[in-house]
N, CA, C and O atoms as a Tinker XYZ file with bonds, in Angstrom:
   560  protein
     1  N    104.466000   62.322000  201.452000    73     2
     2  CA   104.132000   62.687000  202.809000    64     1     3
     3  C    103.941000   61.438000  203.652000    63     2     4     5
     4  O    103.431000   60.411000  203.205000    81     3
     5  N    104.354000   61.576000  204.829000    73     3     6
     6  CA   104.226000   60.468000  205.750000    64     5     7
     7  C    102.930000   60.604000  206.544000    63     6     8     9
     8  O    102.356000   61.688000  206.644000    81     7
     9  N    102.497000   59.517000  207.088000    73     7    10
    10  CA   101.269000   59.521000  207.877000    64     9    11
    11  C    101.376000   60.438000  209.090000    63    10    12    13
    12  O    100.368000   60.984000  209.540000    81    11
    13  N    102.537000   60.608000  209.604000    73    11    14
    14  CA   102.706000   61.430000  210.801000    64    13    15
    15  C    102.572000   62.919000  210.492000    63    14    16    17
    16  O    102.407000   63.719000  211.413000    81    15
    17  N    102.639000   63.312000  209.209000    73    15    18
    18  CA   102.551000   64.722000  208.845000    64    17    19
    19  C    101.102000   65.208000  208.741000    63    18    20    21
    20  O    100.865000   66.415000  208.781000    81    19
    21  N    100.146000   64.319000  208.611000    73    19    22
    22  CA    98.748000   64.712000  208.475000    64    21    23
    23  C     98.149000   65.049000  209.837000    63    22    24    25
    24  O     98.452000   64.424000  210.853000    81    23
    25  N     97.293000   66.057000  209.812000    73    23    26
    26  CA    96.606000   66.458000  211.033000    64    25    27
    27  C     95.267000   65.729000  211.077000    63    26    28    29
    28  O     94.528000   65.729000  210.092000    81    27
    29  N     94.962000   65.132000  212.168000    73    27    30
    30  CA    93.707000   64.404000  212.293000    64    29    31
    31  C     92.568000   65.317000  212.718000    63    30    32    33
    32  O     92.792000   66.460000  213.115000    81    31
    33  N     91.373000   64.818000  212.633000    73    31    34
    34  CA    90.210000   65.576000  213.088000    64    33    35
    35  C     89.308000   65.995000  211.945000    63    34    36    37
    36  O     89.501000   65.574000  210.804000    81    35
    37  N     88.307000   66.839000  212.258000    73    35    38
    38  CA    87.339000   67.294000  211.270000    64    37    39
    39  C     87.957000   68.329000  210.351000    63    38    40    41
    40  O     88.897000   69.030000  210.725000    81    39
    41  N     87.422000   68.416000  209.151000    73    39    42
    42  CA    87.820000   69.469000  208.239000    64    41    43
    43  C     87.118000   70.751000  208.651000    63    42    44    45
    44  O     85.950000   70.728000  209.038000    81    43
    45  N     87.824000   71.861000  208.569000    73    43    46
    46  CA    87.241000   73.137000  208.953000    64    45    47
    47  C     87.185000   74.035000  207.732000    63    46    48    49
    48  O     88.154000   74.132000  206.980000    81    47
    49  N     86.057000   74.686000  207.535000    73    47    50
    50  CA    85.903000   75.598000  206.416000    64    49    51
    51  C     86.207000   76.999000  206.917000    63    50    52    53
    52  O     85.646000   77.444000  207.918000    81    51
    53  N     87.107000   77.699000  206.210000    73    51    54
    54  CA    87.487000   79.046000  206.629000    64    53    55
    55  C     86.379000   80.028000  206.277000    63    54    56    57
    56  O     85.712000   79.869000  205.255000    81    55
    57  N     86.182000   81.017000  207.096000    73    55    58
    58  CA    85.226000   82.067000  206.800000    64    57    59
    59  C     83.848000   81.815000  207.382000    63    58    60    61
    60  O     83.118000   82.769000  207.647000    81    59
    61  N     83.481000   80.602000  207.584000    73    59    62
    62  CA    82.177000   80.305000  208.161000    64    61    63
    63  C     82.314000   80.152000  209.665000    63    62    64    65
    64  O     83.156000   79.409000  210.170000    81    63
    65  N     81.467000   80.872000  210.349000    73    63    66
    66  CA    81.488000   80.762000  211.803000    64    65    67
    67  C     80.193000   80.099000  212.249000    63    66    68    69
    68  O     79.221000   80.771000  212.593000    81    67
    69  N     80.195000   78.814000  212.238000    73    67    70
    70  CA    79.031000   78.036000  212.636000    64    69    71
    71  C     79.252000   77.559000  214.055000    63    70    72    73
    72  O     80.245000   76.904000  214.374000    81    71
    73  N     78.305000   77.904000  214.887000    73    71    74
    74  CA    78.408000   77.465000  216.271000    64    73    75
    75  C     77.732000   76.112000  216.401000    63    74    76    77
    76  O     76.579000   75.931000  216.010000    81    75
    77  N     78.445000   75.207000  216.936000    73    75    78
    78  CA    77.860000   73.896000  217.184000    64    77    79
    79  C     77.460000   73.842000  218.648000    63    78    80    81
    80  O     78.295000   73.946000  219.547000    81    79
    81  N     76.190000   73.681000  218.858000    73    79    82
    82  CA    75.690000   73.582000  220.226000    64    81    83
    83  C     75.173000   72.174000  220.433000    63    82    84    85
    84  O     74.484000   71.611000  219.582000    81    83
    85  N     75.500000   71.652000  221.515000    73    83    86
    86  CA    75.026000   70.316000  221.858000    64    85    87
    87  C     73.711000   70.455000  222.617000    63    86    88    89
    88  O     73.689000   70.742000  223.814000    81    87
    89  N     72.616000   70.244000  221.888000    73    87    90
    90  CA    71.304000   70.331000  222.507000    64    89    91
    91  C     70.906000   68.958000  223.017000    63    90    92    93
    92  O     70.990000   67.957000  222.306000    81    91
    93  N     70.483000   68.940000  224.237000    73    91    94
    94  CA    70.017000   67.687000  224.808000    64    93    95
    95  C     68.523000   67.563000  224.575000    63    94    96    97
    96  O     67.786000   68.547000  224.629000    81    95
    97  N     68.094000   66.353000  224.320000    73    95    98
    98  CA    66.681000   66.107000  224.101000    64    97    99
    99  C     65.929000   66.250000  225.417000    63    98   100   101
   100  O     66.392000   65.843000  226.483000    81    99
   101  N     64.750000   66.848000  225.294000    73    99   102
   102  CA    63.912000   66.975000  226.475000    64   101   103
   103  C     63.225000   65.642000  226.732000    63   102   104   105
   104  O     62.734000   64.986000  225.813000    81   103
   105  N     63.203000   65.277000  227.948000    73   103   106
   106  CA    62.545000   64.026000  228.311000    64   105   107
   107  C     61.238000   64.339000  229.012000    63   106   108   109
   108  O     61.126000   65.291000  229.784000    81   107
   109  N     60.266000   63.513000  228.720000    73   107   110
   110  CA    58.967000   63.700000  229.351000    64   109   111
   111  C     59.046000   63.283000  230.812000    63   110   112   113
   112  O     59.694000   62.302000  231.177000    81   111
   113  N     58.363000   64.067000  231.626000    73   111   114
   114  CA    58.325000   63.728000  233.036000    64   113   115
   115  C     57.308000   62.620000  233.256000    63   114   116   117
   116  O     56.224000   62.627000  232.673000    81   115
   117  N     57.662000   61.701000  234.078000    73   115   118
   118  CA    56.744000   60.611000  234.372000    64   117   119
   119  C     55.705000   61.106000  235.366000    63   118   120   121
   120  O     56.027000   61.635000  236.430000    81   119
   121  N     54.458000   60.917000  234.986000    73   119   122
   122  CA    53.384000   61.357000  235.880000    64   121   123
   123  C     53.065000   60.226000  236.848000    63   122   124   125
   124  O     53.007000   59.054000  236.475000    81   123
   125  N     52.864000   60.607000  238.073000    73   123   126
   126  CA    52.545000   59.595000  239.083000    64   125   127
   127  C     51.041000   59.407000  239.128000    63   126   128   129
   128  O     50.279000   60.374000  239.118000    81   127
   129  N     50.629000   58.167000  239.177000    73   127   130
   130  CA    49.208000   57.840000  239.210000    64   129   131
   131  C     48.836000   57.383000  240.612000    63   130   132   133
   132  O     49.557000   56.626000  241.263000    81   131
   133  N     47.717000   57.858000  241.037000    73   131   134
   134  CA    47.211000   57.433000  242.340000    64   133   135
   135  C     46.288000   56.245000  242.151000    63   134   136   137
   136  O     45.487000   56.208000  241.217000    81   135
   137  N     46.402000   55.301000  243.022000    73   135   138
   138  CA    45.599000   54.091000  242.934000    64   137   139
   139  C     44.122000   54.410000  243.107000    63   138   140   141
   140  O     43.274000   53.812000  242.446000    81   139
   141  N     43.816000   55.339000  243.982000    73   139   142
   142  CA    42.408000   55.664000  244.249000    64   141   143
   143  C     41.748000   56.306000  243.035000    63   142   144   145
   144  O     40.573000   56.045000  242.773000    81   143
   145  N     42.462000   57.132000  242.292000    73   143   146
   146  CA    41.859000   57.775000  241.123000    64   145   147
   147  C     41.579000   56.759000  240.032000    63   146   148   149
   148  O     40.594000   56.895000  239.306000    81   147
   149  N     42.424000   55.741000  239.899000    73   147   150
   150  CA    42.175000   54.727000  238.879000    64   149   151
   151  C     40.944000   53.902000  239.222000    63   150   152   153
   152  O     40.188000   53.520000  238.328000    81   151
   153  N     40.733000   53.623000  240.497000    73   151   154
   154  CA    39.546000   52.868000  240.909000    64   153   155
   155  C     38.289000   53.676000  240.608000    63   154   156   157
   156  O     37.306000   53.128000  240.108000    81   155
   157  N     38.312000   54.973000  240.908000    73   155   158
   158  CA    37.151000   55.826000  240.640000    64   157   159
   159  C     36.863000   55.887000  239.143000    63   158   160   161
   160  O     35.704000   55.850000  238.731000    81   159
   161  N     37.908000   55.980000  238.334000    73   159   162
   162  CA    37.724000   56.024000  236.882000    64   161   163
   163  C     37.097000   54.736000  236.369000    63   162   164   165
   164  O     36.229000   54.769000  235.497000    81   163
   165  N     37.534000   53.599000  236.910000    73   163   166
   166  CA    36.975000   52.316000  236.481000    64   165   167
   167  C     35.493000   52.217000  236.834000    63   166   168   169
   168  O     34.702000   51.707000  236.041000    81   167
   169  N     35.111000   52.697000  238.016000    73   167   170
   170  CA    33.702000   52.667000  238.404000    64   169   171
   171  C     32.870000   53.528000  237.464000    63   170   172   173
   172  O     31.763000   53.145000  237.085000    81   171
   173  N     33.392000   54.679000  237.090000    73   171   174
   174  CA    32.673000   55.558000  236.163000    64   173   175
   175  C     32.525000   54.899000  234.798000    63   174   176   177
   176  O     31.499000   55.065000  234.138000    81   175
   177  N     33.527000   54.164000  234.375000    73   175   178
   178  CA    33.461000   53.483000  233.075000    64   177   179
   179  C     32.333000   52.459000  233.059000    63   178   180   181
   180  O     31.594000   52.363000  232.079000    81   179
   181  N     32.197000   51.685000  234.153000    73   179   182
   182  CA    31.153000   50.671000  234.194000    64   181   183
   183  C     29.772000   51.315000  234.132000    63   182   184   185
   184  O     28.879000   50.798000  233.461000    81   183
   185  N     29.591000   52.422000  234.815000    73   183   186
   186  CA    28.304000   53.125000  234.767000    64   185   187
   187  C     28.026000   53.639000  233.360000    63   186   188   189
   188  O     26.890000   53.576000  232.890000    81   187
   189  N     29.048000   54.143000  232.688000    73   187   190
   190  CA    28.884000   54.640000  231.322000    64   189   191
   191  C     28.531000   53.505000  230.370000    63   190   192   193
   192  O     27.732000   53.693000  229.453000    81   191
   193  N     29.122000   52.320000  230.581000    73   191   194
   194  CA    28.855000   51.183000  229.701000    64   193   195
   195  C     27.401000   50.734000  229.823000    63   194   196   197
   196  O     26.789000   50.359000  228.823000    81   195
   197  N     26.837000   50.765000  231.038000    73   195   198
   198  CA    25.443000   50.378000  231.215000    64   197   199
   199  C     24.526000   51.316000  230.447000    63   198   200   201
   200  O     23.570000   50.875000  229.809000    81   199
   201  N     24.812000   52.594000  230.509000    73   199   202
   202  CA    24.002000   53.571000  229.767000    64   201   203
   203  C     24.180000   53.367000  228.272000    63   202   204   205
   204  O     23.235000   53.537000  227.502000    81   203
   205  N     25.386000   53.005000  227.859000    73   203   206
   206  CA    25.677000   52.831000  226.434000    64   205   207
   207  C     24.902000   51.658000  225.853000    63   206   208   209
   208  O     24.401000   51.746000  224.732000    81   207
   209  N     24.794000   50.558000  226.599000    73   207   210
   210  CA    24.082000   49.395000  226.068000    64   209   211
   211  C     22.599000   49.682000  225.905000    63   210   212   213
   212  O     21.969000   49.137000  224.998000    81   211
   213  N     22.024000   50.521000  226.755000    73   211   214
   214  CA    20.610000   50.863000  226.628000    64   213   215
   215  C     20.361000   51.694000  225.381000    63   214   216   217
   216  O     19.373000   51.486000  224.676000    81   215
   217  N     21.258000   52.637000  225.110000    73   215   218
   218  CA    21.076000   53.533000  223.970000    64   217   219
   219  C     21.653000   52.958000  222.683000    63   218   220   221
   220  O     21.531000   53.575000  221.625000    81   219
   221  N     22.269000   51.803000  222.755000    73   219   222
   222  CA    22.956000   51.222000  221.602000    64   221   223
   223  C     21.996000   50.931000  220.455000    63   222   224   225
   224  O     22.322000   51.188000  219.296000    81   223
   225  N     20.808000   50.395000  220.768000    73   223   226
   226  CA    19.841000   50.055000  219.725000    64   225   227
   227  C     19.364000   51.301000  218.998000    63   226   228   229
   228  O     19.246000   51.307000  217.773000    81   227
   229  N     19.093000   52.352000  219.752000    73   227   230
   230  CA    18.644000   53.602000  219.140000    64   229   231
   231  C     19.732000   54.188000  218.248000    63   230   232   233
   232  O     19.440000   54.721000  217.177000    81   231
   233  N     20.983000   54.090000  218.687000    73   231   234
   234  CA    22.087000   54.649000  217.911000    64   233   235
   235  C     22.290000   53.889000  216.612000    63   234   236   237
   236  O     22.638000   54.486000  215.593000    81   235
   237  N     22.074000   52.566000  216.637000    73   235   238
   238  CA    22.254000   51.779000  215.418000    64   237   239
   239  C     21.274000   52.207000  214.341000    63   238   240   241
   240  O     21.648000   52.358000  213.178000    81   239
   241  N     20.019000   52.404000  214.727000    73   239   242
   242  CA    19.024000   52.822000  213.732000    64   241   243
   243  C     19.321000   54.231000  213.242000    63   242   244   245
   244  O     19.138000   54.528000  212.061000    81   243
   245  N     19.774000   55.095000  214.134000    73   243   246
   246  CA    20.134000   56.452000  213.725000    64   245   247
   247  C     21.329000   56.423000  212.780000    63   246   248   249
   248  O     21.373000   57.169000  211.802000    81   247
   249  N     22.306000   55.551000  213.076000    73   247   250
   250  CA    23.490000   55.452000  212.229000    64   249   251
   251  C     23.126000   54.988000  210.828000    63   250   252   253
   252  O     23.663000   55.506000  209.849000    81   251
   253  N     22.219000   54.019000  210.717000    73   251   254
   254  CA    21.798000   53.541000  209.400000    64   253   255
   255  C     21.144000   54.658000  208.610000    63   254   256   257
   256  O     21.410000   54.828000  207.420000    81   255
   257  N     20.287000   55.419000  209.277000    73   255   258
   258  CA    19.615000   56.526000  208.602000    64   257   259
   259  C     20.619000   57.595000  208.196000    63   258   260   261
   260  O     20.515000   58.167000  207.111000    81   259
   261  N     21.591000   57.866000  209.062000    73   259   262
   262  CA    22.611000   58.862000  208.740000    64   261   263
   263  C     23.442000   58.428000  207.544000    63   262   264   265
   264  O     23.755000   59.242000  206.675000    81   263
   265  N     23.801000   57.145000  207.496000    73   263   266
   266  CA    24.611000   56.635000  206.390000    64   265   267
   267  C     23.854000   56.756000  205.077000    63   266   268   269
   268  O     24.417000   57.162000  204.061000    81   267
   269  N     22.563000   56.397000  205.106000    73   267   270
   270  CA    21.764000   56.497000  203.883000    64   269   271
   271  C     21.660000   57.938000  203.414000    63   270   272   273
   272  O     21.777000   58.215000  202.221000    81   271
   273  N     21.440000   58.858000  204.346000    73   271   274
   274  CA    21.325000   60.268000  203.960000    64   273   275
   275  C     22.663000   60.799000  203.457000    63   274   276   277
   276  O     22.696000   61.601000  202.524000    81   275
   277  N     23.771000   60.361000  204.066000    73   275   278
   278  CA    25.090000   60.791000  203.609000    64   277   279
   279  C     25.382000   60.278000  202.208000    63   278   280   281
   280  O     25.966000   60.992000  201.393000    81   279
   281  N     24.976000   59.037000  201.922000    73   279   282
   282  CA    25.187000   58.487000  200.582000    64   281   283
   283  C     24.430000   59.295000  199.545000    63   282   284   285
   284  O     24.952000   59.582000  198.468000    81   283
   285  N     23.190000   59.662000  199.873000    73   283   286
   286  CA    22.401000   60.469000  198.943000    64   285   287
   287  C     23.060000   61.827000  198.730000    63   286   288   289
   288  O     23.133000   62.323000  197.606000    81   287
   289  N     23.534000   62.419000  199.814000    73   287   290
   290  CA    24.183000   63.727000  199.722000    64   289   291
   291  C     25.462000   63.618000  198.903000    63   290   292   293
   292  O     25.751000   64.490000  198.084000    81   291
   293  N     26.243000   62.535000  199.121000    73   291   294
   294  CA    27.476000   62.332000  198.370000    64   293   295
   295  C     27.198000   62.213000  196.881000    63   294   296   297
   296  O     27.913000   62.795000  196.065000    81   295
   297  N     26.155000   61.455000  196.519000    73   295   298
   298  CA    25.807000   61.305000  195.108000    64   297   299
   299  C     25.445000   62.648000  194.500000    63   298   300   301
   300  O     25.869000   62.970000  193.390000    81   299
   301  N     24.657000   63.435000  195.232000    73   299   302
   302  CA    24.260000   64.742000  194.725000    64   301   303
   303  C     25.470000   65.658000  194.573000    63   302   304   305
   304  O     25.576000   66.399000  193.596000    81   303
   305  N     26.391000   65.603000  195.555000    73   303   306
   306  CA    27.587000   66.443000  195.490000    64   305   307
   307  C     28.469000   66.045000  194.319000    63   306   308   309
   308  O     29.029000   66.907000  193.642000    81   307
   309  N     28.599000   64.747000  194.073000    73   307   310
   310  CA    29.411000   64.284000  192.949000    64   309   311
   311  C     28.831000   64.762000  191.632000    63   310   312   313
   312  O     29.565000   65.185000  190.738000    81   311
   313  N     27.508000   64.695000  191.514000    73   311   314
   314  CA    26.871000   65.168000  190.285000    64   313   315
   315  C     27.091000   66.666000  190.105000    63   314   316   317
   316  O     27.354000   67.128000  188.994000    81   315
   317  N     26.986000   67.424000  191.193000    73   315   318
   318  CA    27.223000   68.865000  191.108000    64   317   319
   319  C     28.666000   69.156000  190.704000    63   318   320   321
   320  O     28.920000   70.047000  189.893000    81   319
   321  N     29.616000   68.397000  191.277000    73   319   322
   322  CA    31.024000   68.592000  190.933000    64   321   323
   323  C     31.261000   68.325000  189.456000    63   322   324   325
   324  O     32.000000   69.054000  188.793000    81   323
   325  N     30.633000   67.283000  188.952000    73   323   326
   326  CA    30.795000   66.945000  187.538000    64   325   327
   327  C     30.248000   68.062000  186.666000    63   326   328   329
   328  O     30.876000   68.470000  185.690000    81   327
   329  N     29.077000   68.547000  187.029000    73   327   330
   330  CA    28.443000   69.575000  186.212000    64   329   331
   331  C     29.173000   70.915000  186.310000    63   330   332   333
   332  O     29.228000   71.658000  185.331000    81   331
   333  N     29.735000   71.231000  187.480000    73   331   334
   334  CA    30.393000   72.518000  187.669000    64   333   335
   335  C     31.847000   72.520000  187.206000    63   334   336   337
   336  O     32.416000   73.590000  186.988000    81   335
   337  N     32.451000   71.365000  187.053000    73   335   338
   338  CA    33.854000   71.326000  186.656000    64   337   339
   339  C     34.006000   71.795000  185.216000    63   338   340   341
   340  O     33.035000   71.841000  184.460000    81   339
   341  N     35.219000   72.138000  184.851000    73   339   342
   342  CA    35.498000   72.671000  183.515000    64   341   343
   343  C     35.649000   71.532000  182.517000    63   342   344   345
   344  O     36.744000   71.259000  182.025000    81   343
   345  N     34.535000   70.875000  182.229000    73   343   346
   346  CA    34.526000   69.788000  181.263000    64   345   347
   347  C     33.657000   70.185000  180.082000    63   346   348   349
   348  O     32.767000   71.027000  180.192000    81   347
   349  N     33.936000   69.565000  178.970000    73   347   350
   350  CA    33.081000   69.805000  177.810000    64   349   351
   351  C     31.757000   69.087000  178.023000    63   350   352   353
   352  O     31.621000   68.275000  178.938000    81   351
   353  N     30.793000   69.390000  177.183000    73   351   354
   354  CA    29.474000   68.766000  177.306000    64   353   355
   355  C     29.566000   67.255000  177.147000    63   354   356   357
   356  O     28.893000   66.509000  177.857000    81   355
   357  N     30.400000   66.807000  176.214000    73   355   358
   358  CA    30.550000   65.371000  175.982000    64   357   359
   359  C     31.169000   64.689000  177.199000    63   358   360   361
   360  O     30.756000   63.591000  177.574000    81   359
   361  N     32.158000   65.333000  177.817000    73   359   362
   362  CA    32.797000   64.751000  178.997000    64   361   363
   363  C     31.818000   64.681000  180.170000    63   362   364   365
   364  O     31.795000   63.704000  180.918000    81   363
   365  N     31.014000   65.730000  180.317000    73   363   366
   366  CA    30.008000   65.721000  181.387000    64   365   367
   367  C     29.000000   64.596000  181.178000    63   366   368   369
   368  O     28.648000   63.881000  182.117000    81   367
   369  N     28.541000   64.449000  179.939000    73   367   370
   370  CA    27.574000   63.390000  179.633000    64   369   371
   371  C     28.193000   62.022000  179.892000    63   370   372   373
   372  O     27.534000   61.129000  180.425000    81   371
   373  N     29.451000   61.858000  179.516000    73   371   374
   374  CA    30.157000   60.590000  179.729000    64   373   375
   375  C     30.248000   60.276000  181.226000    63   374   376   377
   376  O     29.996000   59.142000  181.633000    81   375
   377  N     30.601000   61.257000  182.037000    73   375   378
   378  CA    30.701000   61.050000  183.483000    64   377   379
   379  C     29.344000   60.670000  184.077000    63   378   380   381
   380  O     29.260000   59.792000  184.936000    81   379
   381  N     28.286000   61.335000  183.615000    73   379   382
   382  CA    26.947000   61.018000  184.118000    64   381   383
   383  C     26.535000   59.599000  183.750000    63   382   384   385
   384  O     25.934000   58.896000  184.563000    81   383
   385  N     26.856000   59.173000  182.531000    73   383   386
   386  CA    26.524000   57.814000  182.104000    64   385   387
   387  C     27.293000   56.797000  182.942000    63   386   388   389
   388  O     26.743000   55.766000  183.328000    81   387
   389  N     28.570000   57.086000  183.225000    73   387   390
   390  CA    29.362000   56.181000  184.066000    64   389   391
   391  C     28.743000   56.037000  185.454000    63   390   392   393
   392  O     28.639000   54.928000  185.978000    81   391
   393  N     28.336000   57.148000  186.044000    73   391   394
   394  CA    27.715000   57.104000  187.369000    64   393   395
   395  C     26.418000   56.296000  187.339000    63   394   396   397
   396  O     26.144000   55.507000  188.244000    81   395
   397  N     25.628000   56.502000  186.291000    73   395   398
   398  CA    24.352000   55.798000  186.173000    64   397   399
   399  C     24.577000   54.296000  186.049000    63   398   400   401
   400  O     23.892000   53.508000  186.702000    81   399
   401  N     25.535000   53.895000  185.212000    73   399   402
   402  CA    25.829000   52.468000  185.027000    64   401   403
   403  C     26.356000   51.844000  186.313000    63   402   404   405
   404  O     26.003000   50.716000  186.655000    81   403
   405  N     27.202000   52.583000  187.022000    73   403   406
   406  CA    27.748000   52.068000  188.273000    64   405   407
   407  C     26.629000   51.840000  189.288000    63   406   408   409
   408  O     26.616000   50.835000  189.999000    81   407
   409  N     25.702000   52.775000  189.344000    73   407   410
   410  CA    24.575000   52.652000  190.267000    64   409   411
   411  C     23.723000   51.438000  189.910000    63   410   412   413
   412  O     23.302000   50.696000  190.798000    81   411
   413  N     23.461000   51.225000  188.602000    73   411   414
   414  CA    22.669000   50.070000  188.167000    64   413   415
   415  C     23.388000   48.762000  188.490000    63   414   416   417
   416  O     22.762000   47.797000  188.927000    81   415
   417  N     24.696000   48.733000  188.274000    73   415   418
   418  CA    25.481000   47.532000  188.545000    64   417   419
   419  C     25.410000   47.175000  190.024000    63   418   420   421
   420  O     25.247000   46.007000  190.378000    81   419
   421  N     25.531000   48.165000  190.873000    73   419   422
   422  CA    25.471000   47.924000  192.317000    64   421   423
   423  C     24.089000   47.430000  192.723000    63   422   424   425
   424  O     23.970000   46.518000  193.542000    81   423
   425  N     23.045000   48.027000  192.154000    73   423   426
   426  CA    21.685000   47.591000  192.474000    64   425   427
   427  C     21.458000   46.146000  192.055000    63   426   428   429
   428  O     20.824000   45.384000  192.785000    81   427
   429  N     21.969000   45.758000  190.887000    73   427   430
   430  CA    21.806000   44.377000  190.426000    64   429   431
   431  C     22.533000   43.399000  191.339000    63   430   432   433
   432  O     22.026000   42.314000  191.623000    81   431
   433  N     23.703000   43.776000  191.790000    73   431   434
   434  CA    24.464000   42.902000  192.687000    64   433   435
   435  C     23.731000   42.750000  194.014000    63   434   436   437
   436  O     23.685000   41.656000  194.578000    81   435
   437  N     23.163000   43.833000  194.510000    73   435   438
   438  CA    22.481000   43.782000  195.802000    64   437   439
   439  C     21.159000   43.032000  195.735000    63   438   440   441
   440  O     20.697000   42.511000  196.750000    81   439
   441  N     20.547000   42.969000  194.564000    73   439   442
   442  CA    19.269000   42.263000  194.428000    64   441   443
   443  C     19.446000   40.761000  194.606000    63   442   444   445
   444  O     18.598000   40.103000  195.209000    81   443
   445  N     20.545000   40.214000  194.084000    73   443   446
   446  CA    20.772000   38.770000  194.161000    64   445   447
   447  C     21.341000   38.389000  195.516000    63   446   448   449
   448  O     22.192000   39.086000  196.067000    81   447
   449  N     20.858000   37.272000  196.045000    73   447   450
   450  CA    21.418000   36.770000  197.287000    64   449   451
   451  C     22.655000   35.932000  196.961000    63   450   452   453
   452  O     22.965000   35.676000  195.798000    81   451
   453  N     23.330000   35.524000  197.987000    73   451   454
   454  CA    24.543000   34.727000  197.815000    64   453   455
   455  C     24.224000   33.400000  197.127000    63   454   456   457
   456  O     24.951000   32.964000  196.234000    81   455
   457  N     23.143000   32.769000  197.545000    73   455   458
   458  CA    22.761000   31.480000  196.948000    64   457   459
   459  C     22.411000   31.627000  195.482000    63   458   460   461
   460  O     22.756000   30.771000  194.666000    81   459
   461  N     21.724000   32.713000  195.142000    73   459   462
   462  CA    21.373000   32.935000  193.736000    64   461   463
   463  C     22.627000   33.132000  192.888000    63   462   464   465
   464  O     22.710000   32.636000  191.765000    81   463
   465  N     23.601000   33.858000  193.435000    73   463   466
   466  CA    24.854000   34.053000  192.689000    64   465   467
   467  C     25.597000   32.734000  192.511000    63   466   468   469
   468  O     26.170000   32.476000  191.453000    81   467
   469  N     25.585000   31.888000  193.567000    73   467   470
   470  CA    26.230000   30.576000  193.458000    64   469   471
   471  C     25.537000   29.710000  192.412000    63   470   472   473
   472  O     26.193000   29.032000  191.621000    81   471
   473  N     24.220000   29.740000  192.416000    73   471   474
   474  CA    23.463000   28.949000  191.447000    64   473   475
   475  C     23.777000   29.412000  190.031000    63   474   476   477
   476  O     23.966000   28.589000  189.135000    81   475
   477  N     23.831000   30.695000  189.830000    73   475   478
   478  CA    24.144000   31.254000  188.511000    64   477   479
   479  C     25.551000   30.826000  188.072000    63   478   480   481
   480  O     25.768000   30.474000  186.913000    81   479
   481  N     26.498000   30.863000  189.011000    73   479   482
   482  CA    27.871000   30.464000  188.714000    64   481   483
   483  C     27.934000   28.986000  188.347000    63   482   484   485
   484  O     28.602000   28.615000  187.381000    81   483
   485  N     27.240000   28.136000  189.116000    73   483   486
   486  CA    27.239000   26.697000  188.839000    64   485   487
   487  C     26.573000   26.384000  187.501000    63   486   488   489
   488  O     27.027000   25.497000  186.779000    81   487
   489  N     25.501000   27.103000  187.163000    73   487   490
   490  CA    24.853000   26.914000  185.861000    64   489   491
   491  C     25.810000   27.269000  184.727000    63   490   492   493
   492  O     25.861000   26.589000  183.702000    81   491
   493  N     26.555000   28.326000  184.926000    73   491   494
   494  CA    27.529000   28.741000  183.918000    64   493   495
   495  C     28.616000   27.677000  183.757000    63   494   496   497
   496  O     29.038000   27.377000  182.640000    81   495
   497  N     29.065000   27.111000  184.875000    73   495   498
   498  CA    30.085000   26.059000  184.808000    64   497   499
   499  C     29.541000   24.813000  184.117000    63   498   500   501
   500  O     30.263000   24.152000  183.371000    81   499
   501  N     28.285000   24.494000  184.359000    73   499   502
   502  CA    27.682000   23.307000  183.753000    64   501   503
   503  C     27.568000   23.458000  182.242000    63   502   504   505
   504  O     27.644000   22.470000  181.511000    81   503
   505  N     27.388000   24.671000  181.777000    73   503   506
   506  CA    27.242000   24.889000  180.336000    64   505   507
   507  C     28.583000   24.824000  179.601000    63   506   508   509
   508  O     28.606000   24.687000  178.378000    81   507
   509  N     29.685000   24.920000  180.321000    73   507   510
   510  CA    31.004000   24.865000  179.682000    64   509   511
   511  C     31.385000   23.422000  179.375000    63   510   512   513
   512  O     30.810000   22.484000  179.928000    81   511
   513  N     32.351000   23.260000  178.497000    73   511   514
   514  CA    32.799000   21.906000  178.146000    64   513   515
   515  C     33.624000   21.315000  179.285000    63   514   516   517
   516  O     33.927000   21.989000  180.269000    81   515
   517  N     33.985000   20.023000  179.128000    73   515   518
   518  CA    34.737000   19.339000  180.177000    64   517   519
   519  C     36.137000   19.910000  180.349000    63   518   520   521
   520  O     36.773000   19.718000  181.385000    81   519
   521  N     36.604000   20.604000  179.338000    73   519   522
   522  CA    37.938000   21.195000  179.411000    64   521   523
   523  C     38.030000   22.173000  180.590000    63   522   524   525
   524  O     39.082000   22.310000  181.213000    81   523
   525  N     36.919000   22.846000  180.883000    73   523   526
   526  CA    36.894000   23.827000  181.963000    64   525   527
   527  C     36.239000   23.249000  183.209000    63   526   528   529
   528  O     35.682000   23.999000  184.011000    81   527
   529  N     36.293000   21.950000  183.387000    73   527   530
   530  CA    35.556000   21.291000  184.456000    64   529   531
   531  C     36.084000   21.709000  185.826000    63   530   532   533
   532  O     37.262000   21.533000  186.139000    81   531
   533  N     35.191000   22.262000  186.626000    73   531   534
   534  CA    35.483000   22.642000  188.005000    64   533   535
   535  C     34.368000   22.048000  188.848000    63   534   536   537
   536  O     33.204000   22.133000  188.456000    81   535
   537  N     34.681000   21.452000  189.990000    73   535   538
   538  CA    33.609000   20.900000  190.818000    64   537   539
   539  C     32.660000   22.000000  191.283000    63   538   540   541
   540  O     33.026000   23.173000  191.364000    81   539
   541  N     31.426000   21.583000  191.587000    73   539   542
   542  CA    30.420000   22.558000  192.001000    64   541   543
   543  C     30.861000   23.272000  193.267000    63   542   544   545
   544  O     31.508000   22.699000  194.144000    81   543
   545  N     30.489000   24.534000  193.331000    73   543   546
   546  CA    30.807000   25.340000  194.499000    64   545   547
   547  C     29.548000   25.460000  195.327000    63   546   548   549
   548  O     28.477000   25.775000  194.808000    81   547
   549  N     29.680000   25.210000  196.605000    73   547   550
   550  CA    28.509000   25.252000  197.465000    64   549   551
   551  C     28.737000   26.133000  198.672000    63   550   552   553
   552  O     29.864000   26.545000  198.945000    81   551
   553  N     27.677000   26.422000  199.392000    73   551   554
   554  CA    27.801000   27.296000  200.575000    64   553   555
   555  C     28.304000   26.519000  201.778000    63   554   556   557
   556  O     27.506000   26.109000  202.621000    81   555
   557  N     29.569000   26.314000  201.870000    73   555   558
   558  CA    30.038000   25.646000  203.060000    64   557   559
   559  C     31.163000   24.772000  202.896000    63   558   560
   560  O     31.620000   24.166000  203.865000    81   559
């Protein structure tokens, strides 16, 4: 067959009547902004910011209390989930021990200050041989 004998174009499947519709994308209309409304909005923002700075201190203390209460609630919910889930007694006990150890580990980390941790690290380095010699690490 010669190239001139072939029909160009898309392949058509017989029996299927698929309508091809050319849908155009909808475009968003540009909203016009008035200069006066933007000025009024800016003035309202400044007034709101002044009120916000006054109440900011009260909100910080409330937020800390809320976070602490949420953490307690989360711990209680996790324990309930562990106990209510379809686990064997041994698995439940294992999960509880893991939670307890994690809590103790976090408490120990929080008890030490940064300087105490650095001192402990430097003492550990001093006890090692010269093969592992690393210069002292300091705060700064």
